[in-house]
C-alpha positions in Angstrom: -14.4 11.4 73.4 -13.4 9.3 70.4 -16.6 7.2 70.6 -19.2 9.8 71.5 -22.5 8.0 71.5 -24.3 10.8 69.6 -21.7 10.7 66.8 -21.8 6.9 66.7 -25.6 7.1 66.3 -25.4 9.8 63.7 -22.9 7.8 61.6 -25.0 4.7 61.8 -28.4 6.2 61.2 -28.1 9.6 59.4 -25.0 9.9 57.2 -25.8 7.5 54.4 -25.5 3.9 53.7 -22.4 3.5 51.5 -19.5 2.2 53.6 -16.0 1.8 52.1 -14.2 -0.8 54.2 -10.5 -0.3 54.0 -8.7 -3.6 54.7 -11.7 -5.8 53.6 -10.6 -8.9 51.7 -12.1 -12.3 51.0 -10.3 -13.7 54.1 -13.1 -15.0 56.2 -10.9 -15.2 59.3 -10.4 -11.4 59.4 -12.6 -9.2 61.5 -13.4 -7.0 58.5 -15.2 -9.8 56.7 -17.6 -10.4 59.6 -18.2 -6.7 60.2 -19.0 -6.1 56.6 -21.5 -8.9 56.7 -23.2 -7.3 59.7 -23.3 -3.9 58.0 -24.9 -5.5 54.9 -27.5 -7.2 57.0 -28.4 -3.8 58.4 -28.9 -2.2 55.0 -25.5 -0.7 54.3 -23.8 -1.0 51.0 -20.2 -2.2 51.6 -17.4 -1.3 49.3 -14.2 -3.5 49.8 -11.0 -1.5 49.7 -7.9 -3.6 49.6 -4.8 -3.8 47.4 -6.1 -7.1 45.9 -9.4 -5.3 44.9 -11.3 -8.5 45.5 -15.1 -8.9 45.3 -16.4 -9.6 48.8 -20.0 -10.3 49.8 -21.0 -9.7 46.2 -19.6 -6.2 46.1 -16.8 -5.2 43.7 -13.5 -4.3 45.4 -11.2 -1.4 44.7 -7.5 -1.1 45.4 -7.8 2.4 47.0 -10.5 4.9 48.0 -9.5 7.1 45.1 -10.4 4.4 42.7 -14.0 4.1 43.8 -16.0 5.8 41.0 -18.9 6.9 43.2 -19.4 8.7 46.5 -19.0 7.0 49.8 -20.6 8.1 53.1 -18.4 6.4 55.7 -14.9 5.0 55.5 -14.4 2.2 58.0 -10.7 1.5 58.7 -9.3 -2.0 59.4 -5.6 -1.2 59.1 -3.2 -0.7 62.0 -2.8 2.6 63.7 0.4 3.5 61.9 -1.4 3.4 58.5 -4.8 4.7 59.6 -4.0 8.4 59.5 -3.2 8.3 55.8 -6.5 6.5 55.2 -8.3 9.2 57.2 -6.7 11.8 55.0 -7.8 9.9 51.9 -11.3 9.8 53.2 -11.3 13.6 53.6 -10.0 13.9 50.0 -12.7 11.5 48.8 -15.4 13.6 50.3 -16.7 11.1 52.8 -19.0 12.3 55.6 -17.4 10.2 58.4 -14.4 8.0 59.3 -14.6 5.1 61.6 -11.5 3.5 63.1 -12.0 0.0 64.3 -11.2 -1.4 67.7 -7.6 -0.8 68.7 -7.1 1.6 65.8 -6.1 5.0 67.3 -4.4 8.0 65.8 -5.2 11.2 67.7 -3.6 13.5 65.2 -5.7 11.9 62.4 -8.8 12.4 64.6 -8.0 16.1 65.0 -7.3 16.6 61.2 -10.5 14.7 60.2 -12.7 16.6 62.6 -11.1 19.9 61.5 -12.1 19.0 58.0 -15.7 18.7 59.1 -16.1 15.0 59.1 -17.6 13.0 62.0 -15.2 10.4 63.4 -15.0 7.6 65.9 -12.0 5.6 67.0 -11.5 2.3 68.8 -15.1 1.2 68.2 -16.8 -1.4 66.1 -20.1 -0.7 64.2 -21.1 -4.4 64.4 -21.1 -4.0 68.2 -22.7 -0.5 68.1 -25.6 -1.3 65.7 -27.4 -3.6 68.2 -27.1 -0.9 70.9 -29.1 1.6 68.8 -32.4 -0.2 69.7 
């Protein structure tokens, strides 16, 4: 239900190529760093969102979604489940088309709110794992 394959495919292929990655920093040991690299290799523009607002993979970072001065298509969330719902709400406010909660990030109430706002959403999945499955 939270990772419907048709929605996964739509997010990865149809909804646009600008991905804000919440929790992405220059720490190469974190999963977000590697996933961002995979997304870039597959033609996505990544936008790091982290309190440190670091430049990562050559892309300028921002401290919050609200600070990004352009539209984003997908908000990819690498924060723990307790914080993820607030990020989903920020994604709705930002005008994103979809929200993607990474592996082990689950908030059913946030899922319901986000879907009710008209956004596509998946939870507990990883785009770096799903992209190769599209072929």
